[in-house]
C-alpha positions in Angstrom: 81.2 118.2 86.8 83.4 115.9 89.0 80.1 114.5 90.4 78.0 114.5 87.1 80.6 113.4 84.6 81.4 109.9 85.9 77.7 109.2 86.4 76.7 110.4 82.9 74.4 113.0 84.6 73.8 116.1 82.6 75.0 119.2 84.6 71.7 120.9 83.8 69.8 118.0 85.4 72.0 118.2 88.5 71.5 121.9 88.8 67.8 121.4 88.6 67.9 119.4 91.8 66.9 121.0 95.1 69.9 122.7 96.8 69.7 120.2 99.7 69.9 117.3 97.2 72.9 118.8 95.5 74.6 119.4 98.8 74.0 115.9 99.9 75.4 114.4 96.7 78.5 116.6 96.8 79.0 115.7 100.6 78.6 112.0 99.8 81.2 112.4 97.0 83.6 114.1 99.4 83.1 111.4 101.9 83.8 108.6 99.4 86.9 110.4 98.1 88.6 109.9 101.5 88.5 106.1 100.9 91.9 104.4 100.5 92.4 103.7 96.8 94.2 100.4 97.7 91.8 98.7 100.0 88.6 100.9 100.0 88.8 101.5 103.7 87.4 104.8 105.0 89.2 106.6 107.8 85.9 106.8 109.7 85.6 103.0 109.8 88.1 102.6 112.6 90.8 100.0 113.2 90.8 96.6 111.4 92.6 93.3 111.9 93.1 90.5 109.5 92.8 86.8 109.2 94.5 84.5 106.8 92.3 81.7 105.5 94.0 79.0 103.6 91.9 76.9 101.0 93.3 73.4 100.5 92.1 73.5 96.9 93.8 76.8 96.1 97.0 75.4 97.6 96.8 72.4 95.3 95.9 74.6 92.3 98.8 76.9 92.9 101.2 74.0 93.1 99.9 72.4 89.9 99.9 75.9 88.2 103.7 76.2 88.9 104.5 72.7 87.5 106.3 72.3 84.2 103.2 70.8 82.6 101.1 73.8 83.4 103.8 76.1 81.8 103.3 74.5 78.4 101.8 76.8 75.8 98.0 76.5 75.8 97.9 74.6 79.1 94.8 74.9 81.3 94.7 73.8 84.9 91.2 72.4 85.6 90.1 71.2 89.0 88.1 68.0 89.1 86.2 66.4 91.9 87.5 63.3 93.8 91.0 61.8 93.9 93.3 60.4 91.2 92.1 56.9 92.0 88.4 57.8 91.3 89.1 59.9 88.2 88.6 57.9 85.0 91.0 60.2 83.0 93.7 59.7 85.7 93.2 56.0 85.9 93.6 55.8 82.1 96.8 57.8 82.1 98.1 55.8 85.0 97.3 52.5 83.2 98.7 53.7 79.8 101.9 54.8 81.5 102.3 51.6 83.4 102.4 49.4 80.2 105.7 50.9 79.3 107.5 49.7 82.4 
C-alpha cells in the first residue's frame, strides 16, 4: 500500500500487474526513497558544487521590502519597468512633494 496509496491506485489493480511490473514499481519507489528530503539529491548522483547568482532586481526588491513603507499594513511591493525619472507615478509623487519645500 505504500506504493499504491499515495498514487490513488487500488491494491487490486496493482496486484493484477505482471510480477515484473510490480517489482519495477517497488524498486523505483525504493530508489526514490533514498533522495534527500531537503534538496532532492540522490546518493547515486555524485558530488555537486554550487554557484551563487545575484539578481539586481531581487536585491532592489529585498531592500524595498525591508523599508518602513513596505511594512505598513496592506502594503504591496510591485516592481515597475524603467527608472524613477521615467515613471509617471514617481514623477507625480516627486513633483507633489517638491511643492511643500
